[in-house]
N, CA and C atoms as a LAMMPS dump frame, in Angstrom:
ITEM: TIMESTEP
0
ITEM: NUMBER OF ATOMS
168
ITEM: BOX BOUNDS ff ff ff
-5.0000000000000000e+02 5.0000000000000000e+02
-5.0000000000000000e+02 5.0000000000000000e+02
-5.0000000000000000e+02 5.0000000000000000e+02
ITEM: ATOMS id mol type element x y z
1 1 1 N 344.262 -377.419 108.932
2 1 2 C 344.399 -375.922 109.468
3 1 3 C 345.669 -375.263 109.085
4 2 1 N 346.062 -375.942 107.575
5 2 2 C 347.512 -375.161 107.298
6 2 3 C 346.873 -373.608 107.143
7 3 1 N 345.826 -373.488 106.537
8 3 2 C 345.296 -372.339 105.949
9 3 3 C 345.401 -371.045 106.457
10 4 1 N 344.939 -371.24 107.978
11 4 2 C 345.177 -370.466 109.304
12 4 3 C 346.807 -369.419 108.949
13 5 1 N 347.563 -370.361 108.621
14 5 2 C 349.08 -369.717 108.825
15 5 3 C 349.343 -368.754 107.286
16 6 1 N 348.4 -369.33 106.51
17 6 2 C 349.179 -368.729 104.915
18 6 3 C 348.572 -367.441 104.923
19 7 1 N 349.076 -366.465 103.651
20 7 2 C 348.584 -365.539 103.529
21 7 3 C 347.663 -365.683 102.219
22 8 1 N 347.571 -364.217 101.678
23 8 2 C 346.376 -365.025 100.483
24 8 3 C 346.778 -365.229 99.299
25 9 1 N 348.335 -364.837 99.332
26 9 2 C 349.268 -365.618 97.872
27 9 3 C 349.616 -366.983 98.509
28 10 1 N 349.507 -367.523 99.483
29 10 2 C 349.81 -369.03 99.703
30 10 3 C 351.019 -368.846 100.563
31 11 1 N 351.826 -368.029 100.772
32 11 2 C 352.876 -368.047 101.578
33 11 3 C 352.752 -368.028 103.371
34 12 1 N 353.684 -368.506 104.015
35 12 2 C 353.091 -368.809 105.539
36 12 3 C 353.575 -367.158 105.992
37 13 1 N 352.586 -366.68 106.915
38 13 2 C 352.624 -365.188 107.901
39 13 3 C 353.921 -365.066 108.332
40 14 1 N 354.659 -364.387 108.28
41 14 2 C 356.175 -364.258 109.302
42 14 3 C 355.725 -364.279 110.729
43 15 1 N 354.837 -363.528 111.069
44 15 2 C 353.487 -363.117 112.326
45 15 3 C 353.006 -364.183 113.014
46 16 1 N 352.848 -364.983 112.458
47 16 2 C 352.339 -366.879 112.929
48 16 3 C 352.908 -367.626 112.784
49 17 1 N 353.783 -368.107 112.164
50 17 2 C 354.999 -368.823 112.107
51 17 3 C 355.946 -368.048 111.495
52 18 1 N 357.223 -367.443 112.917
53 18 2 C 358.348 -366.432 112.375
54 18 3 C 359.319 -367.968 112.013
55 19 1 N 359.625 -369.07 112.913
56 19 2 C 360.723 -369.597 112.347
57 19 3 C 360.025 -371.007 110.941
58 20 1 N 358.855 -370.887 110.284
59 20 2 C 358.466 -371.286 109.194
60 20 3 C 358.124 -372.761 109.751
61 21 1 N 358.152 -372.877 111.185
62 21 2 C 357.926 -374.329 111.849
63 21 3 C 357.295 -374.589 113.081
64 22 1 N 357.206 -373.512 113.843
65 22 2 C 356.312 -373.079 115.118
66 22 3 C 355.414 -371.947 115.262
67 23 1 N 354.201 -372.444 115.208
68 23 2 C 353.301 -370.866 115.551
69 23 3 C 354.151 -369.829 116.973
70 24 1 N 353.833 -368.608 116.668
71 24 2 C 354.311 -367.724 117.376
72 24 3 C 352.51 -367.875 118.676
73 25 1 N 353.081 -366.778 119.555
74 25 2 C 351.728 -366.956 120.782
75 25 3 C 350.494 -366.663 119.717
76 26 1 N 350.748 -365.359 119.008
77 26 2 C 349.578 -365.392 117.943
78 26 3 C 348.9 -366.381 117.351
79 27 1 N 350.066 -366.956 116.344
80 27 2 C 349.708 -368.195 115.711
81 27 3 C 349.318 -369.043 116.387
82 28 1 N 349.211 -369.66 117.852
83 28 2 C 348.69 -370.761 118.182
84 28 3 C 347.306 -370.619 118.888
85 29 1 N 347.08 -369.027 119.126
86 29 2 C 345.805 -368.952 119.45
87 29 3 C 344.453 -368.867 117.959
88 30 1 N 345.213 -368.122 116.918
89 30 2 C 344.633 -368.803 115.551
90 30 3 C 344.151 -370.064 115.15
91 31 1 N 345.305 -370.688 115.479
92 31 2 C 345.259 -372.425 114.874
93 31 3 C 344.069 -373.024 116.054
94 32 1 N 344.057 -372.577 117.49
95 32 2 C 342.984 -372.944 118.562
96 32 3 C 341.863 -372.928 117.847
97 33 1 N 341.709 -371.504 117.558
98 33 2 C 340.177 -370.393 117.16
99 33 3 C 339.902 -371.528 116.194
100 34 1 N 340.629 -371.848 115.284
101 34 2 C 340.175 -372.886 113.524
102 34 3 C 339.813 -373.871 114.014
103 35 1 N 340.677 -374.567 115.224
104 35 2 C 340.536 -376.063 115.706
105 35 3 C 339.468 -376.322 116.684
106 36 1 N 338.596 -375.245 117.281
107 36 2 C 337.789 -375.429 118.194
108 36 3 C 336.491 -375.839 117.561
109 37 1 N 335.803 -375.495 116.58
110 37 2 C 334.472 -375.983 115.335
111 37 3 C 334.715 -377.644 115.445
112 38 1 N 336.21 -378.126 114.655
113 38 2 C 336.331 -379.11 114.183
114 38 3 C 336.108 -380.412 115.359
115 39 1 N 337.106 -380.188 116.757
116 39 2 C 337.363 -380.662 118.017
117 39 3 C 335.796 -381.067 118.465
118 40 1 N 334.896 -379.81 118.58
119 40 2 C 333.668 -379.971 119.236
120 40 3 C 333.25 -381.056 118.598
121 41 1 N 332.865 -380.752 117.435
122 41 2 C 332.075 -381.656 116.516
123 41 3 C 332.442 -383.06 116.633
124 42 1 N 333.635 -383.244 116.397
125 42 2 C 334.134 -384.746 116.741
126 42 3 C 334.306 -385.151 118.033
127 43 1 N 334.375 -384.669 119.268
128 43 2 C 333.594 -385.137 120.523
129 43 3 C 332.61 -384.879 120.972
130 44 1 N 331.653 -384.195 119.926
131 44 2 C 330.322 -384.308 120.421
132 44 3 C 329.964 -383.224 121.244
133 45 1 N 330.555 -382.237 121.414
134 45 2 C 330.62 -381.087 122.625
135 45 3 C 329.704 -380.094 121.739
136 46 1 N 329.82 -378.995 122.905
137 46 2 C 329.33 -377.654 122.198
138 46 3 C 330.86 -376.682 122.446
139 47 1 N 330.898 -376.244 120.672
140 47 2 C 331.949 -374.869 120.915
141 47 3 C 331.782 -373.924 122.136
142 48 1 N 333.064 -373.842 122.046
143 48 2 C 333.424 -372.667 123.579
144 48 3 C 334.025 -371.841 122.279
145 49 1 N 333.659 -370.528 123.196
146 49 2 C 333.994 -369.228 122.658
147 49 3 C 335.113 -368.627 122.871
148 50 1 N 335.934 -368.48 121.833
149 50 2 C 337.581 -368.615 121.879
150 50 3 C 338.106 -367.509 121.776
151 51 1 N 338.499 -366.636 122.29
152 51 2 C 339.086 -365.188 121.732
153 51 3 C 339.208 -365.182 120.152
154 52 1 N 339.469 -364.732 119.595
155 52 2 C 339.532 -364.871 118.096
156 52 3 C 340.565 -363.505 117.76
157 53 1 N 341.497 -364.375 117.241
158 53 2 C 343.259 -363.222 116.69
159 53 3 C 342.859 -362.102 115.827
160 54 1 N 343.504 -361.296 116.203
161 54 2 C 343.206 -359.871 115.27
162 54 3 C 344.145 -360.236 113.848
163 55 1 N 343.466 -359.96 112.632
164 55 2 C 344.551 -359.813 111.64
165 55 3 C 343.603 -360.615 110.488
166 56 1 N 344.081 -360.954 109.682
167 56 2 C 343.22 -361.468 108.532
168 56 3 C 342.189 -362.966 108.55
């Protein structure tokens, strides 16, 4: 899931991870959006609709 926090050039997006360790609220939403299909598959559940964050 690390790709969620990276810019196209491979550096951390400070908007999504401002202190380079913890996600911002926007970063946490992007992370949740990226994890939902994986977790749904692992738990044998139907994917839930999660508001997709704006941005790349």
